[in-house]
C-alpha positions in Angstrom: 92.1 2.2 30.0 91.9 -1.5 29.5 95.6 -1.8 30.0 95.3 -0.1 33.2 92.4 -2.3 34.4 94.7 -5.5 33.4 97.5 -4.1 35.4 95.5 -3.5 38.3 93.9 -6.8 38.5 97.5 -8.3 38.1 98.7 -6.2 41.0 95.7 -7.5 43.3 96.4 -11.0 42.3 100.2 -11.0 42.7 100.7 -8.9 45.9 99.8 -10.3 49.1 97.2 -8.6 51.3 98.9 -7.6 54.6 95.9 -7.0 56.5 94.6 -10.7 56.2 96.0 -13.1 58.5 95.8 -16.9 58.1 93.5 -18.6 60.5 96.3 -20.5 61.7 98.2 -17.5 63.0 97.4 -15.4 66.1 99.1 -13.0 68.5 98.5 -15.6 71.3 100.4 -18.2 69.2 103.3 -15.8 68.7 103.4 -15.0 72.5 103.3 -18.7 73.4 106.1 -19.5 71.0 108.3 -16.6 72.1 107.7 -17.3 75.8 108.6 -20.9 75.5 111.4 -22.9 73.7 109.9 -26.4 74.4 107.0 -27.5 71.9 105.2 -29.2 74.6 105.0 -25.9 76.8 104.2 -23.9 73.6 101.3 -26.3 73.0 100.1 -25.9 76.6 100.3 -22.3 76.5 98.3 -22.1 73.3 95.7 -24.6 74.7 95.1 -22.6 77.6 94.7 -19.4 75.5 92.1 -21.5 73.3 90.2 -22.6 76.5 90.1 -18.9 77.9 89.0 -17.7 74.5 86.1 -20.3 74.6 85.2 -19.5 78.2 85.0 -15.7 77.1 82.8 -16.4 74.0 80.6 -18.5 76.2 80.3 -15.8 78.8 79.3 -13.5 76.1 76.8 -15.9 74.6 75.2 -16.3 78.1 75.1 -12.5 78.7 73.5 -12.2 75.1 70.8 -14.5 75.9 70.0 -12.5 79.2 70.0 -9.3 77.0 67.7 -10.8 74.4 65.0 -11.9 77.1 65.5 -8.6 78.8 64.9 -6.6 75.6 62.2 -8.5 74.0 59.5 -9.0 76.6 56.5 -8.7 74.2 54.3 -11.6 73.3 55.7 -13.6 70.5 54.3 -12.2 67.2 52.3 -9.6 69.2 49.6 -12.2 70.3 48.7 -11.7 74.0 47.5 -15.4 74.2 51.0 -16.6 73.2 52.6 -18.8 75.9 56.1 -17.4 75.0 57.5 -14.1 74.6 59.5 -13.0 71.6 62.7 -13.0 73.7 62.0 -16.7 74.4 61.9 -17.5 70.8 64.8 -15.1 69.9 66.8 -16.7 72.6 66.2 -20.2 71.4 67.0 -19.4 67.8 70.1 -17.6 69.0 71.3 -20.7 71.1 70.7 -23.0 68.0 72.7 -20.5 65.8 75.5 -20.8 68.3 75.6 -24.5 68.4 75.7 -24.6 64.5 78.5 -22.0 64.7 80.6 -24.1 67.0 80.2 -27.0 64.7 81.3 -24.9 61.7 84.2 -23.7 63.8 85.4 -27.1 64.6 85.1 -28.5 60.9 86.7 -25.4 59.5 89.5 -25.6 61.8 90.0 -29.2 61.1 90.1 -28.3 57.3 92.7 -25.6 58.0 94.8 -28.0 59.9 94.9 -30.5 57.1 97.6 -28.3 55.7 99.7 -30.5 58.3 100.0 -34.2 58.8 97.8 -35.3 61.8 101.1 -36.6 63.3 102.9 -33.3 63.0 103.9 -31.7 66.4 102.1 -28.5 65.5 98.8 -30.0 64.2 96.9 -29.2 67.3 98.3 -25.6 67.6 97.0 -24.8 64.1 93.5 -25.9 65.4 93.9 -23.9 68.5 95.1 -20.8 66.7 92.2 -21.3 64.2 89.6 -21.5 67.1 91.0 -18.5 68.9 90.8 -16.3 65.8 87.2 -17.4 64.9 86.2 -16.9 68.5 87.5 -13.3 68.5 85.5 -12.7 65.1 82.4 -14.3 66.5 82.3 -12.1 69.6 82.5 -9.2 67.2 79.4 -10.7 65.2 77.6 -11.2 68.5 78.2 -7.6 69.4 76.8 -6.5 66.3 73.4 -7.5 67.6 73.5 -4.1 69.4 71.6 -5.4 72.4 71.4 -2.8 75.4 72.7 -4.2 78.6 70.3 -6.3 80.8 69.1 -4.4 84.0 69.4 -7.0 87.0 
């Protein structure tokens, strides 16, 4: 039994996990690099993909704030003399968390890019790819809140 356990641990440590991708890799990058042969065009394409990803994330954050307020209209802590609703407090805390998360994303992607020299031609593309991947995952996290759509 002990031999089997040691073998299993060795296999998991030695074999790569194909389901896990590096933060510096993305389908967007592969598409940009396939589409263009010139590094400047590749960078431009990936930068646009990052900006689109950021725009999509910001739209989801904005929509989520509306959904938070629409679904949490009761007075904060259930007190009728409260000057704010639980949705007001929830949305303020949610937005603070988003600002902290964006700072985390920036710092983590800079850390990932240190694999390269800052003067390397693909330094910024590492950062862009990382941000795209983290944005994608963060959108999944936000959707886990499970908030019903706000009725307008």
